[in-house]
NUVEX-479665 format. One line per field, with one value per residue: x, y, z of N, C-alpha, C, O, CB in turn. Coordinates in steps of 0.02 Angstrom, whole numbers, padded with zeros to 5 digits. Glycine has a CB too. Example, Ala and Ser with C-alpha at 12.3 -4.5 7.8 and 13.67 -1.06 7.14 Angstrom:
<recs>
n_X = 00660, 00642
n_Y = -00284, -00112
n_Z = 00390, 00354
ca_X = 00615, 00684
ca_Y = -00225, -00053
ca_Z = 00390, 00357
c_X = 00660, 00645
c_Y = -00165, 00002
c_Z = 00390, 00394
o_X = 00712, 00670
o_Y = -00166, 00057
o_Z = 00423, 00402
cb_X = 00565, 00704
cb_Y = -00224, -00030
cb_Z = 00452, 00286
</recs>
This chain:
<recs>
n_X = 00663, 00494, 00397, 00324, 00149, 00038, -00114, -00210, -00277, -00285, -00218, -00167, -00147, -00074, 00055, 00150, 00134, 00141, 00074, 00010, -00008, -00103, -00079, -00156, -00131, -00172, -00141, -00116, -00098, 00047, 00046, -00077, -00167, -00260, -00336, -00237, -00224, -00118, -00045, 00035, 00113, 00146, 00242, 00202, 00232, 00138, 00113, 00019, -00060, -00186, -00254, -00358, -00382, -00445, -00477, -00460, -00305, -00185, -00019, 00148, 00312, 00460, 00608, 00704, 00632, 00646, 00702, 00607, 00514, 00484, 00392, 00261, 00102, -00019, -00097, -00269, -00353, -00280, -00276, -00409, -00434, -00350, -00408
n_Y = -00302, -00314, -00189, -00209, -00206, -00164, -00176, -00092, -00030, 00138, 00186, 00292, 00465, 00569, 00621, 00739, 00729, 00591, 00430, 00294, 00130, -00013, -00177, -00328, -00504, -00672, -00841, -01019, -01112, -01207, -01324, -01334, -01317, -01216, -01059, -00914, -00748, -00612, -00453, -00303, -00146, -00012, 00131, 00259, 00370, 00513, 00628, 00733, 00735, 00666, 00554, 00494, 00435, 00270, 00249, 00148, 00109, 00095, 00044, 00065, 00001, 00101, 00202, 00231, 00357, 00409, 00362, 00267, 00264, 00179, 00160, 00220, 00301, 00259, 00371, 00421, 00416, 00332, 00219, 00177, 00151, 00045, -00063
n_Z = -00702, -00655, -00569, -00410, -00372, -00248, -00152, -00032, 00125, 00175, 00325, 00394, 00369, 00414, 00400, 00301, 00131, 00141, 00163, 00260, 00220, 00243, 00203, 00171, 00171, 00127, 00165, 00157, 00302, 00335, 00415, 00486, 00384, 00364, 00318, 00341, 00398, 00367, 00397, 00339, 00359, 00250, 00214, 00105, -00032, -00062, -00166, -00193, -00082, -00085, -00037, 00094, 00263, 00275, 00142, -00008, -00076, -00208, -00217, -00278, -00307, -00285, -00305, -00156, -00055, 00069, 00233, 00270, 00166, 00022, -00072, -00180, -00202, -00325, -00439, -00412, -00526, -00613, -00537, -00533, -00668, -00695, -00635
ca_X = 00615, 00435, 00385, 00265, 00092, -00001, -00175, -00226, -00317, -00246, -00233, -00145, -00127, -00054, 00118, 00146, 00152, 00152, 00017, 00027, -00056, -00103, -00091, -00170, -00122, -00194, -00106, -00134, -00049, 00077, 00030, -00148, -00206, -00314, -00315, -00210, -00218, -00063, -00046, 00097, 00103, 00196, 00241, 00202, 00235, 00077, 00135, -00035, -00101, -00254, -00286, -00379, -00385, -00503, -00484, -00420, -00251, -00138, 00048, 00197, 00381, 00498, 00673, 00693, 00620, 00670, 00723, 00553, 00471, 00508, 00331, 00221, 00034, -00040, -00150, -00336, -00379, -00244, -00293, -00476, -00432, -00313, -00450
ca_Y = -00334, -00270, -00162, -00239, -00163, -00191, -00139, -00095, 00023, 00192, 00189, 00356, 00515, 00626, 00650, 00779, 00690, 00522, 00392, 00227, 00085, -00080, -00227, -00394, -00562, -00734, -00901, -01080, -01132, -01269, -01382, -01336, -01314, -01167, -00993, -00869, -00679, -00573, -00386, -00265, -00075, 00019, 00204, 00273, 00440, 00539, 00695, 00782, 00725, 00653, 00498, 00503, 00372, 00229, 00238, 00096, 00138, 00050, 00071, 00035, 00009, 00155, 00213, 00257, 00429, 00426, 00302, 00217, 00266, 00151, 00149, 00280, 00284, 00273, 00421, 00392, 00402, 00274, 00161, 00154, 00125, -00018, -00117
ca_Z = -00658, -00648, -00502, -00378, -00357, -00193, -00137, 00039, 00155, 00206, 00396, 00421, 00319, 00454, 00376, 00241, 00070, 00160, 00190, 00284, 00188, 00272, 00151, 00200, 00127, 00156, 00141, 00191, 00352, 00310, 00457, 00503, 00321, 00371, 00293, 00392, 00373, 00393, 00369, 00345, 00343, 00207, 00206, 00034, -00050, -00092, -00183, -00192, -00021, -00108, -00002, 00163, 00301, 00260, 00070, -00038, -00116, -00241, -00211, -00323, -00285, -00315, -00273, -00088, -00048, 00136, 00270, 00272, 00106, -00041, -00111, -00195, -00220, -00393, -00439, -00407, -00593, -00640, -00496, -00551, -00736, -00696, -00608
c_X = 00556, 00427, 00321, 00212, 00051, -00062, -00191, -00266, -00271, -00266, -00212, -00125, -00101, 00010, 00108, 00174, 00168, 00087, 00044, -00028, -00048, -00124, -00100, -00157, -00148, -00155, -00129, -00079, -00019, 00059, -00045, -00194, -00268, -00290, -00293, -00204, -00159, -00066, 00021, 00082, 00162, 00187, 00248, 00200, 00171, 00089, 00081, -00077, -00174, -00290, -00300, -00381, -00450, -00513, -00440, -00368, -00210, -00069, 00096, 00266, 00414, 00566, 00661, 00686, 00645, 00691, 00670, 00511, 00506, 00450, 00299, 00152, 00022, -00094, -00219, -00364, -00346, -00263, -00362, -00477, -00398, -00355, -00493
c_Y = -00288, -00248, -00194, -00186, -00198, -00148, -00147, -00034, 00075, 00196, 00255, 00402, 00578, 00659, 00690, 00738, 00617, 00491, 00324, 00181, 00016, -00130, -00294, -00448, -00623, -00792, -00960, -01100, -01200, -01331, -01389, -01336, -01269, -01100, -00948, -00800, -00645, -00504, -00352, -00193, -00049, 00094, 00219, 00348, 00460, 00613, 00748, 00778, 00711, 00600, 00515, 00435, 00336, 00214, 00180, 00129, 00082, 00083, 00031, 00048, 00068, 00158, 00243, 00333, 00454, 00361, 00248, 00213, 00238, 00133, 00216, 00258, 00300, 00326, 00387, 00374, 00339, 00211, 00133, 00125, 00057, -00077, -00149
c_Z = -00649, -00575, -00474, -00366, -00304, -00182, -00064, 00061, 00187, 00279, 00427, 00363, 00354, 00430, 00312, 00182, 00086, 00185, 00212, 00258, 00219, 00219, 00185, 00148, 00164, 00125, 00182, 00240, 00333, 00351, 00468, 00442, 00327, 00343, 00351, 00361, 00407, 00360, 00381, 00325, 00302, 00208, 00132, 00022, -00086, -00106, -00174, -00128, -00038, -00068, 00070, 00197, 00284, 00186, 00048, -00084, -00147, -00238, -00255, -00296, -00320, -00281, -00204, -00087, 00020, 00169, 00266, 00208, 00045, -00086, -00126, -00217, -00293, -00391, -00440, -00475, -00622, -00601, -00516, -00623, -00739, -00673, -00662
o_X = 00565, 00446, 00272, 00227, 00031, -00063, -00187, -00286, -00224, -00325, -00236, -00092, -00106, 00019, 00062, 00231, 00204, 00049, 00095, -00087, 00008, -00179, -00057, -00171, -00145, -00138, -00159, -00020, -00057, 00057, -00073, -00253, -00320, -00230, -00327, -00182, -00152, -00087, 00057, 00042, 00220, 00131, 00294, 00171, 00151, 00076, 00095, -00126, -00218, -00352, -00260, -00382, -00504, -00552, -00390, -00385, -00201, -00062, 00085, 00278, 00398, 00579, 00611, 00728, 00663, 00695, 00687, 00476, 00552, 00458, 00310, 00143, 00050, -00134, -00226, -00397, -00380, -00266, -00371, -00516, -00415, -00341, -00531
o_Y = -00229, -00282, -00204, -00128, -00256, -00089, -00202, 00007, 00057, 00207, 00272, 00381, 00633, 00719, 00676, 00715, 00585, 00523, 00300, 00190, -00011, -00126, -00316, -00439, -00626, -00790, -00952, -01103, -01246, -01386, -01443, -01353, -01283, -01086, -00944, -00794, -00648, -00498, -00370, -00181, -00063, 00119, 00194, 00386, 00428, 00656, 00802, 00815, 00742, 00600, 00547, 00383, 00366, 00170, 00163, 00172, 00029, 00142, -00028, 00100, 00083, 00122, 00279, 00370, 00512, 00309, 00189, 00164, 00269, 00095, 00264, 00205, 00348, 00326, 00332, 00323, 00298, 00157, 00072, 00080, 00016, -00134, -00195
o_Z = -00636, -00528, -00510, -00353, -00313, -00200, -00037, 00020, 00222, 00295, 00481, 00316, 00328, 00440, 00273, 00185, 00049, 00222, 00187, 00274, 00222, 00193, 00223, 00089, 00225, 00066, 00235, 00221, 00317, 00323, 00459, 00447, 00297, 00345, 00403, 00304, 00468, 00303, 00427, 00279, 00318, 00203, 00099, 00061, -00135, -00064, -00148, -00122, -00008, -00065, 00104, 00164, 00280, 00169, 00080, -00124, -00118, -00253, -00269, -00265, -00378, -00233, -00195, -00115, 00028, 00136, 00261, 00198, 00018, -00134, -00090, -00247, -00320, -00344, -00466, -00482, -00651, -00629, -00516, -00636, -00782, -00689, -00648
cb_X = 00648, 00372, 00378, 00285, 00050, 00040, -00234, -00163, -00367, -00258, -00199, -00086, -00187, -00046, 00169, 00185, 00211, 00207, -00040, 00034, -00046, -00150, -00032, -00241, -00048, -00271, -00029, -00148, -00081, 00151, 00066, -00166, -00228, -00337, -00371, -00140, -00283, 00006, -00104, 00154, 00095, 00192, 00298, 00142, 00297, 00015, 00158, -00080, -00096, -00254, -00242, -00448, -00380, -00564, -00466, -00465, -00206, -00160, 00072, 00189, 00420, 00460, 00718, 00751, 00545, 00616, 00739, 00508, 00448, 00552, 00281, 00256, -00017, -00064, -00143, -00382, -00366, -00168, -00293, -00527, -00396, -00251, -00495
cb_Y = -00352, -00307, -00085, -00273, -00147, -00197, -00162, -00101, -00005, 00261, 00131, 00347, 00533, 00605, 00595, 00846, 00722, 00517, 00383, 00224, 00082, -00085, -00229, -00398, -00571, -00744, -00892, -01137, -01134, -01261, -01377, -01278, -01384, -01159, -00960, -00894, -00639, -00608, -00344, -00295, -00034, -00009, 00238, 00239, 00454, 00529, 00697, 00773, 00787, 00634, 00436, 00540, 00386, 00262, 00301, 00046, 00184, 00035, 00069, 00062, -00055, 00223, 00260, 00236, 00445, 00465, 00320, 00231, 00337, 00089, 00102, 00325, 00322, 00209, 00468, 00439, 00463, 00286, 00179, 00211, 00174, -00013, -00091
cb_Z = -00591, -00672, -00504, -00310, -00421, -00129, -00182, 00080, 00207, 00170, 00431, 00470, 00273, 00525, 00364, 00248, 00036, 00215, 00137, 00362, 00111, 00335, 00098, 00226, 00105, 00146, 00145, 00140, 00423, 00310, 00524, 00547, 00301, 00445, 00254, 00419, 00384, 00380, 00399, 00302, 00408, 00135, 00248, -00001, -00094, -00045, -00255, -00252, 00025, -00179, -00006, 00167, 00378, 00286, 00032, -00079, -00072, -00315, -00136, -00396, -00297, -00310, -00316, -00043, -00056, 00178, 00343, 00330, 00092, -00028, -00073, -00249, -00176, -00429, -00500, -00372, -00640, -00636, -00421, -00546, -00781, -00652, -00553
</recs>
């Protein structure tokens, strides 16, 4: 099964080798038929501490690194080439 890749904004980089990425999604409300925005925060592993708060980051699924971290950030060079 392929690993999911999500894109979002880094909202916190205070942890060592950890960033918190906020990913937004939009969908059509089933009854009101209006677009609805929902967001979720993911803890991601950042080995080199390269991402700062406010930057756009792409994260990919990985094996669990800790209780909350099951995602890791793609390197900045790989993230820009994939676009």
